[in-house]
N, C-alpha and C positions, 0 to 999 in steps of 0.2 A: 814386592819391593817397589821403591819409587825412583830408582835411578836405572834407566834402560841401558842395555848393553848393545852397541852398534856392531853388527856382524856383516859379513860380506853380502848377504842377501839385502841388506838395507841400502847397499849403494847402487843407486839408479843412475840412469843417465841424465846428469845435471842436477840431481838433488838427493839427498839422503832421507829415505823413509824413515819416520819416527818408529823405533822399536816396538813391536807389539807383543813379543813373547819372552825375551829374557830380560829380567829385572832383578836387582839386588836392593837390600835395605839400607846399606851404607857403603861409602868408598872404602876399599881396603886401606889401611894406614900406610903401607909401603908403595902405593902407586905413584908413579911419576906424574907430575902436572900435565904433561903434553897428552896424557891418555884420558884426561878429563876434559870432554868436548864443550865448546862453546859456540853459540850462534856465529855463523861466518866462516867456521873452520872448513878447509878444503879436504876432502878424504878421496883415495883412490883404491880401487881394488886391485890386489895382488895376485889373485888366483881366479880362474874361470875366465871371466871377461876382463882380463888384465887391461889396466889403463883407463877403466870406467871411472869417471870422476864426478862427485857430487858435492853439494854445498849443504852444510848443516844449517838448519832453520830453527833449531831449538837449543836447549842447553841441559844440564843435569844428566848427561849420559856419559857412558865410557866406551873408549875404543877397544875393540876385541882384536884377536890376531887375524892375519891376512889382509887387513885393512891398514893402509898407511896414511899418515896426515901429512899434508904439504904445508910446511911452516916457512913463510917468507922471512928473510932476514930482517925486513922492515915491514911493518903491518901495513903501510901506505901502499903497498904493491899487491895486496891481497886479490883484489878483483882482476888485476892484469894476469896473476898467475892462474886463477880459476879460468879465465877465458882461453889462456894459452894451453893449459892441460886438456881442455875440452876440444882443441883444434885436432883435425885429422892428422896433420903433420905430427903432433906430439903422441896421439894415440898409436900411430904407426911405428914411431921410435920405441915406445915401450913395448909393443908387440913384438918388435924385432929382438928385443932383449929377452923376451920370455922363453922358457923351455918346458918341456914336458909333451908327452904323446895324448893321453887319455884327457888330461886337463892342464891347460897353460898356467905357468907360475913365472912371476918375476920377482927378483930380489930388490928390497928396498935399497941395498947397498949399490946395485947396479943403477937404480933410478938416480942415485945421488951424483952419479956421474954424467948425467945428461946435460949437454950444452943446452943453456937457456938463453935465446937472444935477448939482448938488453941495451936499450939506449935510454939513459935517465930522462932526457927532454922528452921523447916520444912516449915513453911508458907513464910519465907523470901526467901528460896530456891525456892519454888514454884513460888512465885511472880517474882523471878529474870527470870525463865525460861518461864513463860507465858506472861509476860508484852509486849514483843516486838509483840507477836502473836495478842494480844487483840488490840494493837495500829494499826497493819495492817488491822485488822478486821473493826476497826473504819474508818480508811481512805478509805478502798474498799467500805464500806457502804456509805460513803459520796460521793465518785465517781458515784456510782450507782444511788444515789438520784439525782445528777446533770444531768446524762444522761437521767433518766426518765423525769426530767423537761424539758431538752432540746427536747426530743422526743415529749412531750405533747404540747410544743410551736410550734415546726415546722411541725408535722404531719398534724394538721388541714390546716395550710398554704398551705402544699404540696396537700392535697385533694381537696382544692377549687380553685387551680391554681394561688394563690398569690405569690408563690415562685416555682421555678422549679431547677432541678438539671442538671447542664451542666457537659458533658463528657470530 
């Protein structure tokens, strides 16, 4: 397929790894729009390493179960929320909400009730300072993924002699 499915294992610390295994040919007709991921979306793991937050650096993928999307009421606060949810304070709050012995789980409903410190003046200033850095992070991550894909395509061809490098 051409559309990747983002699962719990794709949620890494700070970033979402591009799906490498689960793909589909087309979006299901009944899928809610918030399950269609776009660049800059913030995802959080709800199982295992609960509260692990990553930034989506690609598009045309779908959100799978046990991964939550953090949707700001106003998109202008996206970078603030990304940094806030990556903080040790927020990770601790989410871990304290989790249950389970063998594997921790947290409910998205419980996460919706977390108090988020907010002062419009300070948050707007923070957002203005950090937004360009976050955008650069997304761009560099996309370039890295493209280089990895290129390496993974070319290396086997070099190894079996199908292509060679001329000096």
